[in-house]
C-alpha positions as CSV (number, residue, x, y, z in Angstrom):
1,M,0.6,-0.2,0.2
2,T,1.0,3.3,-1.0
3,T,1.2,6.5,1.5
4,L,-0.2,9.8,-0.4
5,K,2.1,12.9,-0.3
6,P,0.2,16.3,-0.4
7,G,1.5,17.8,-3.2
8,S,-0.8,20.8,-4.1
9,M,-4.3,22.5,-2.5
10,L,-7.3,25.0,-3.7
11,L,-8.3,27.7,-1.6
12,G,-11.9,28.8,-3.3
13,T,-12.1,32.7,-3.0
14,T,-14.2,35.4,-3.7
15,R,-10.8,37.6,-4.5
16,P,-8.6,35.7,-5.7
17,A,-6.1,38.5,-6.9
18,E,-6.3,39.7,-4.0
19,L,-5.6,35.9,-1.5
20,R,-3.1,35.4,-4.4
21,A,-1.0,39.0,-4.1
22,W,-1.3,38.8,0.0
23,Y,-0.6,34.4,-0.3
24,I,3.1,35.6,-2.1
25,K,3.6,39.0,-0.7
26,A,3.4,37.4,3.7
27,L,4.4,33.6,1.8
28,A,6.6,33.7,-1.2
29,P,7.7,36.7,-1.7
30,E,10.4,35.5,-5.0
31,F,7.7,34.5,-6.3
32,T,7.0,35.6,-9.9
33,G,5.1,33.2,-11.9
34,E,1.3,32.2,-13.2
35,G,-0.7,30.0,-11.7
36,A,0.1,27.8,-8.5
37,I,2.6,29.5,-6.1
38,D,5.0,26.7,-4.9
39,L,5.6,26.9,-1.2
40,G,9.3,25.2,-1.3
41,G,7.7,22.2,-2.8
42,F,4.1,22.0,-2.1
43,L,1.3,24.4,-4.6
44,L,-0.8,26.4,-3.5
45,V,-3.7,27.2,-6.4
46,I,-6.0,29.9,-5.4
47,D,-9.2,30.3,-7.6
48,G,-12.0,31.9,-7.7
49,R,-15.5,30.4,-6.3
50,D,-19.0,31.9,-5.8
51,D,-19.7,28.9,-3.5
52,V,-18.1,30.1,-1.0
53,E,-18.9,32.5,1.3
54,A,-16.4,35.7,1.6
55,K,-15.2,35.0,5.0
56,N,-14.5,31.7,6.3
57,N,-16.7,31.0,8.8
58,Q,-14.9,28.8,10.4
59,P,-11.4,28.7,10.7
60,G,-10.2,26.4,12.8
61,R,-11.6,24.0,11.3
62,T,-8.6,23.2,9.0
63,I,-5.1,24.9,9.5
64,I,-2.3,25.1,7.0
65,N,1.2,24.8,9.4
66,F,4.5,25.9,8.3
67,H,7.0,24.4,10.2
68,V,10.1,27.1,10.6
69,D,13.9,26.9,12.1
70,D,13.7,30.0,13.2
71,F,10.7,31.4,14.4
72,D,12.1,35.0,15.5
73,A,13.0,35.6,11.6
74,V,9.5,33.8,10.3
75,A,7.1,36.5,12.1
76,A,9.3,39.1,11.7
77,Q,8.3,38.7,7.3
78,L,5.4,38.2,8.4
79,N,4.8,41.8,10.1
80,A,6.5,43.0,7.3
81,A,3.7,41.6,6.0
82,G,1.5,43.4,7.9
83,V,-0.7,39.6,8.9
84,E,-2.9,39.2,11.6
85,W,-1.8,37.0,14.1
86,I,-4.6,35.1,16.4
87,S,-1.9,33.6,19.2
88,V,1.8,33.7,19.5
89,E,2.3,30.4,21.9
90,D,4.7,28.7,23.4
91,R,4.1,25.3,23.9
92,V,5.4,22.1,25.4
93,K,6.6,20.4,21.7
94,G,7.9,24.1,20.5
95,K,6.6,27.2,19.5
96,F,3.4,28.6,17.9
97,G,2.1,31.2,16.0
98,T,-1.7,31.9,14.2
99,F,-2.5,33.8,11.8
100,A,-5.0,34.6,9.0
101,D,-5.5,35.5,5.4
102,P,-7.4,37.7,4.1
103,D,-10.4,35.5,4.0
104,G,-9.9,34.8,7.5
105,N,-8.1,31.1,6.9
106,Y,-5.5,30.5,9.5
107,L,-2.4,29.4,9.0
108,Q,0.3,28.4,11.6
109,I,4.4,29.1,12.1
110,I,5.6,26.3,14.0
111,E,9.6,25.7,15.8
112,W,9.7,22.7,17.2
113,Q,12.1,22.2,19.3
114,Q,14.6,20.1,19.6
115,D,13.6,17.5,22.1
116,A,10.4,17.0,22.3
């Protein structure tokens, strides 16, 4: 039996151009292409949809996690992009920062403790 490896995610929105620009600014400032945004080999596809609300009313249902080696450096990059922080917490297993995109979807950066 084969374990499947995620390759991309589709993010539906009522405002694809705005959301795409936000994701590039916040997560992939060096990205200069059309189509899917390459997030280190994982592709983010942003698609205009008329079957979704403008704001996600259950943002904790699905959270995209980014594992980072230097939480503070990545947080500074995200602050410069103007992200809306939901929480930043030191936990037993590491440091977690949860933030939201303009549609209200949650994302996290996580710096795992080396000994956790």
